[in-house]
FIKOLZA-1660 file (N, C-alpha, C; in steps of 0.1 Angstrom, whole numbers, plus 5000, padded with zeros to 4 digits):
% residues 104
   i   px   py   pz ch aa at
   1 5008 4988 5000  A  M  N
   1 5000 5000 5000  A  M CA
   1 5009 5012 5000  A  M  C
   2 5004 5023 4993  A  D  N
   2 5012 5035 4993  A  D CA
   2 5011 5042 5006  A  D  C
   3 5023 5046 5011  A  T  N
   3 5023 5053 5024  A  T CA
   3 5027 5067 5022  A  T  C
   4 5017 5075 5019  A  N  N
   4 5019 5090 5018  A  N CA
   4 5013 5097 5030  A  N  C
   5 5014 5110 5031  A  T  N
   5 5009 5117 5043  A  T CA
   5 4994 5115 5044  A  T  C
   6 4987 5115 5033  A  T  N
   6 4972 5114 5034  A  T CA
   6 4968 5100 5039  A  T  C
   7 4975 5090 5035  A  T  N
   7 4971 5076 5039  A  T CA
   7 4975 5074 5054  A  T  C
   8 4986 5079 5058  A  T  N
   8 4991 5077 5072  A  T CA
   8 4983 5085 5082  A  T  C
   9 4978 5097 5077  A  A  N
   9 4971 5106 5086  A  A CA
   9 4957 5101 5090  A  A  C
  10 4951 5092 5082  A  L  N
  10 4938 5087 5084  A  L CA
  10 4938 5072 5088  A  L  C
  11 4929 5068 5097  A  A  N
  11 4927 5054 5100  A  A CA
  11 4921 5047 5088  A  A  C
  12 4926 5035 5084  A  L  N
  12 4921 5027 5073  A  L CA
  12 4910 5018 5079  A  L  C
  13 4898 5020 5073  A  I  N
  13 4886 5013 5077  A  I CA
  13 4882 5003 5066  A  I  C
  14 4881 4991 5069  A  R  N
  14 4877 4981 5059  A  R CA
  14 4863 4984 5053  A  R  C
  15 4862 4982 5040  A  R  N
  15 4849 4984 5034  A  R CA
  15 4840 4973 5037  A  R  C
  16 4827 4975 5039  A  T  N
  16 4817 4965 5041  A  T CA
  16 4808 4963 5029  A  T  C
  17 4808 4973 5020  A  W  N
  17 4801 4972 5007  A  W CA
  17 4808 4980 4997  A  W  C
  18 4804 4978 4984  A  C  N
  18 4808 4987 4973  A  C CA
  18 4797 4988 4963  A  C  C
  19 4798 4999 4955  A  Y  N
  19 4788 5000 4945  A  Y CA
  19 4790 4989 4934  A  Y  C
  20 4780 4985 4927  A  I  N
  20 4782 4974 4918  A  I CA
  20 4789 4979 4905  A  I  C
  21 4789 4991 4902  A  L  N
  21 4796 4997 4891  A  L CA
  21 4810 5001 4896  A  L  C
  22 4820 5001 4887  A  P  N
  22 4834 5005 4891  A  P CA
  22 4835 5020 4893  A  P  C
  23 4845 5024 4900  A  P  N
  23 4846 5039 4903  A  P CA
  23 4846 5048 4890  A  P  C
  24 4852 5044 4879  A  D  N
  24 4852 5052 4867  A  D CA
  24 4838 5055 4862  A  D  C
  25 4828 5046 4865  A  A  N
  25 4814 5048 4860  A  A CA
  25 4808 5060 4867  A  A  C
  26 4813 5063 4879  A  Y  N
  26 4809 5075 4887  A  Y CA
  26 4818 5087 4885  A  Y  C
  27 4827 5085 4875  A  E  N
  27 4837 5096 4872  A  E CA
  27 4847 5099 4883  A  E  C
  28 4849 5089 4892  A  I  N
  28 4859 5091 4902  A  I CA
  28 4873 5090 4896  A  I  C
  29 4882 5099 4900  A  S  N
  29 4895 5100 4894  A  S CA
  29 4903 5087 4895  A  S  C
  30 4911 5085 4885  A  G  N
  30 4920 5073 4884  A  G CA
  30 4932 5074 4892  A  G  C
  31 4942 5065 4889  A  C  N
  31 4954 5064 4897  A  C CA
  31 4963 5077 4896  A  C  C
  32 4967 5083 4907  A  P  N
  32 4976 5095 4906  A  P CA
  32 4990 5091 4902  A  P  C
  33 4994 5078 4904  A  H  N
  33 5007 5074 4902  A  H CA
  33 5010 5071 4887  A  H  C
  34 5002 5062 4881  A  C  N
  34 5005 5058 4867  A  C CA
  34 4994 5064 4857  A  C  C
  35 4984 5071 4863  A  K  N
  35 4973 5077 4855  A  K CA
  35 4964 5067 4849  A  K  C
  36 4964 5055 4854  A  F  N
  36 4955 5044 4848  A  F CA
  36 4940 5048 4852  A  F  C
  37 4931 5050 4843  A  P  N
  37 4918 5055 4846  A  P CA
  37 4908 5045 4851  A  P  C
  38 4910 5032 4849  A  K  N
  38 4899 5022 4852  A  K CA
  38 4903 5014 4865  A  K  C
  39 4903 5021 4876  A  C  N
  39 4907 5015 4889  A  C CA
  39 4895 5008 4895  A  C  C
  40 4897 5001 4905  A  L  N
  40 4887 4993 4912  A  L CA
  40 4884 4998 4926  A  L  C
  41 4874 4993 4933  A  W  N
  41 4872 4997 4946  A  W CA
  41 4882 4990 4955  A  W  C
  42 4888 4998 4964  A  S  N
  42 4898 4993 4973  A  S CA
  42 4891 4985 4984  A  S  C
  43 4898 4977 4992  A  E  N
  43 4893 4970 5003  A  E CA
  43 4891 4980 5015  A  E  C
  44 4896 4992 5014  A  F  N
  44 4894 5002 5024  A  F CA
  44 4884 5013 5019  A  F  C
  45 4876 5018 5029  A  A  N
  45 4866 5028 5026  A  A CA
  45 4872 5040 5021  A  A  C
  46 4866 5047 5011  A  H  N
  46 4870 5060 5006  A  H CA
  46 4882 5059 4997  A  H  C
  47 4887 5047 4994  A  M  N
  47 4899 5045 4986  A  M CA
  47 4896 5037 4973  A  M  C
  48 4905 5039 4963  A  S  N
  48 4904 5030 4951  A  S CA
  48 4917 5022 4951  A  S  C
  49 4917 5012 4942  A  W  N
  49 4929 5004 4940  A  W CA
  49 4933 5003 4926  A  W  C
  50 4945 5005 4923  A  C  N
  50 4950 5005 4909  A  C CA
  50 4956 4991 4906  A  C  C
  51 4950 4984 4896  A  P  N
  51 4955 4971 4893  A  P CA
  51 4969 4971 4885  A  P  C
  52 4972 4983 4880  A  M  N
  52 4985 4984 4873  A  M CA
  52 4996 4986 4883  A  M  C
  53 4994 4995 4893  A  C  N
  53 5005 4998 4903  A  C CA
  53 5004 4988 4915  A  C  C
  54 4992 4982 4917  A  S  N
  54 4989 4974 4929  A  S CA
  54 4990 4983 4941  A  S  C
  55 4984 4995 4940  A  K  N
  55 4984 5004 4952  A  K CA
  55 4970 5009 4955  A  K  C
  56 4967 5010 4968  A  D  N
  56 4955 5017 4972  A  D CA
  56 4958 5032 4972  A  D  C
  57 4948 5040 4969  A  F  N
  57 4950 5055 4969  A  F CA
  57 4937 5062 4972  A  F  C
  58 4938 5074 4976  A  F  N
  58 4926 5083 4978  A  F CA
  58 4925 5090 4965  A  F  C
  59 4913 5089 4958  A  P  N
  59 4911 5096 4945  A  P CA
  59 4912 5111 4947  A  P  C
  60 4917 5118 4937  A  A  N
  60 4918 5132 4937  A  A CA
  60 4905 5139 4938  A  A  C
  61 4895 5133 4932  A  H  N
  61 4881 5138 4933  A  H CA
  61 4871 5127 4933  A  H  C
  62 4859 5129 4938  A  G  N
  62 4849 5119 4939  A  G CA
  62 4839 5118 4928  A  G  C
  63 4842 5124 4917  A  G  N
  63 4833 5124 4905  A  G CA
  63 4819 5129 4908  A  G  C
  64 4809 5122 4905  A  I  N
  64 4795 5127 4907  A  I CA
  64 4792 5128 4922  A  I  C
  65 4800 5121 4931  A  F  N
  65 4797 5122 4945  A  F CA
  65 4802 5135 4951  A  F  C
  66 4809 5143 4944  A  D  N
  66 4813 5156 4949  A  D CA
  66 4803 5167 4948  A  D  C
  67 4791 5164 4942  A  G  N
  67 4781 5174 4941  A  G CA
  67 4767 5168 4943  A  G  C
  68 4757 5176 4941  A  P  N
  68 4743 5170 4941  A  P CA
  68 4742 5159 4930  A  P  C
  69 4735 5149 4933  A  I  N
  69 4734 5138 4924  A  I CA
  69 4720 5137 4919  A  I  C
  70 4718 5140 4906  A  P  N
  70 4704 5139 4900  A  P CA
  70 4702 5124 4897  A  P  C
  71 4696 5117 4906  A  V  N
  71 4694 5103 4906  A  V CA
  71 4686 5098 4894  A  V  C
  72 4676 5105 4890  A  E  N
  72 4668 5100 4878  A  E CA
  72 4676 5102 4865  A  E  C
  73 4684 5113 4865  A  T  N
  73 4692 5115 4853  A  T CA
  73 4703 5104 4852  A  T  C
  74 4709 5101 4863  A  C  N
  74 4718 5090 4864  A  C CA
  74 4712 5077 4859  A  C  C
  75 4700 5074 4864  A  R  N
  75 4693 5062 4860  A  R CA
  75 4692 5061 4844  A  R  C
  76 4688 5073 4838  A  M  N
  76 4686 5073 4824  A  M CA
  76 4700 5071 4817  A  M  C
  77 4711 5074 4823  A  L  N
  77 4724 5072 4817  A  L CA
  77 4730 5059 4820  A  L  C
  78 4722 5050 4828  A  G  N
  78 4727 5037 4831  A  G CA
  78 4736 5036 4844  A  G  C
  79 4736 5047 4851  A  I  N
  79 4744 5048 4863  A  I CA
  79 4734 5044 4875  A  I  C
  80 4737 5033 4882  A  V  N
  80 4729 5029 4893  A  V CA
  80 4737 5030 4906  A  V  C
  81 4730 5030 4917  A  F  N
  81 4736 5031 4930  A  F CA
  81 4733 5019 4939  A  F  C
  82 4731 5007 4932  A  D  N
  82 4729 4995 4939  A  D CA
  82 4743 4991 4945  A  D  C
  83 4742 4984 4956  A  R  N
  83 4754 4980 4964  A  R CA
  83 4756 4965 4965  A  R  C
  84 4768 4961 4966  A  Y  N
  84 4772 4947 4968  A  Y CA
  84 4777 4946 4982  A  Y  C
  85 4770 4938 4990  A  E  N
  85 4775 4936 5004  A  E CA
  85 4786 4926 5004  A  E  C
  86 4797 4929 5009  A  L  N
  86 4809 4920 5008  A  L CA
  86 4807 4908 5017  A  L  C
  87 4801 4909 5029  A  S  N
  87 4800 4898 5038  A  S CA
  87 4790 4888 5034  A  S  C
  88 4779 4892 5027  A  T  N
  88 4768 4883 5023  A  T CA
  88 4768 4879 5009  A  T  C
  89 4775 4888 5000  A  G  N
  89 4775 4885 4986  A  G CA
  89 4762 4889 4980  A  G  C
  90 4754 4897 4987  A  R  N
  90 4741 4901 4982  A  R CA
  90 4741 4915 4976  A  R  C
  91 4733 4917 4966  A  V  N
  91 4731 4930 4960  A  V CA
  91 4719 4937 4966  A  V  C
  92 4721 4949 4971  A  V  N
  92 4710 4957 4977  A  V CA
  92 4707 4968 4967  A  V  C
  93 4695 4968 4962  A  K  N
  93 4690 4978 4953  A  K CA
  93 4688 4992 4959  A  K  C
  94 4692 5002 4951  A  F  N
  94 4690 5016 4956  A  F CA
  94 4675 5018 4958  A  F  C
  95 4671 5024 4969  A  G  N
  95 4657 5026 4972  A  G CA
  95 4651 5015 4982  A  G  C
  96 4658 5004 4983  A  D  N
  96 4654 4993 4992  A  D CA
  96 4657 4999 5007  A  D  C
  97 4648 4996 5016  A  P  N
  97 4650 5001 5030  A  P CA
  97 4663 4996 5036  A  P  C
  98 4668 4984 5031  A  E  N
  98 4681 4978 5036  A  E CA
  98 4692 4987 5031  A  E  C
  99 4691 4994 5020  A  W  N
  99 4702 5003 5014  A  W CA
  99 4705 5014 5024  A  W  C
 100 4694 5020 5029  A  E  N
 100 4696 5031 5039  A  E CA
 100 4703 5027 5052  A  E  C
 101 4701 5014 5056  A  K  N
 101 4708 5009 5068  A  K CA
 101 4723 5008 5067  A  K  C
 102 4728 5006 5054  A  T  N
 102 4742 5005 5052  A  T CA
 102 4749 5018 5049  A  T  C
 103 4742 5029 5048  A  W  N
 103 4748 5041 5045  A  W CA
 103 4758 5046 5056  A  W  C
 104 4769 5050 5052  A  P  N
 104 4780 5054 5062  A  P CA
 104 4775 5064 5073  A  P  C
% end
């Protein structure tokens, strides 16, 4: 894992869920080290993982999560906010009451 000042200043918390789409679908920035744009969800919350560098990193920006999210517009564009629960292997659909319980 990359040990820079941002990473060492924050406690790393293991992710319990991730969105079913990859980070680039939400326009979350790619790897700051090698500039690879198609990174994956890291095992740590609020981080991404670069398969090219094999490093966890904090994205430079959160894409659509940095501002108000027009959910219906996103749906028309094929962007969904369904989640994959890592412990159960279950997909929780956006709008399901269970989805609200897992919100950070």
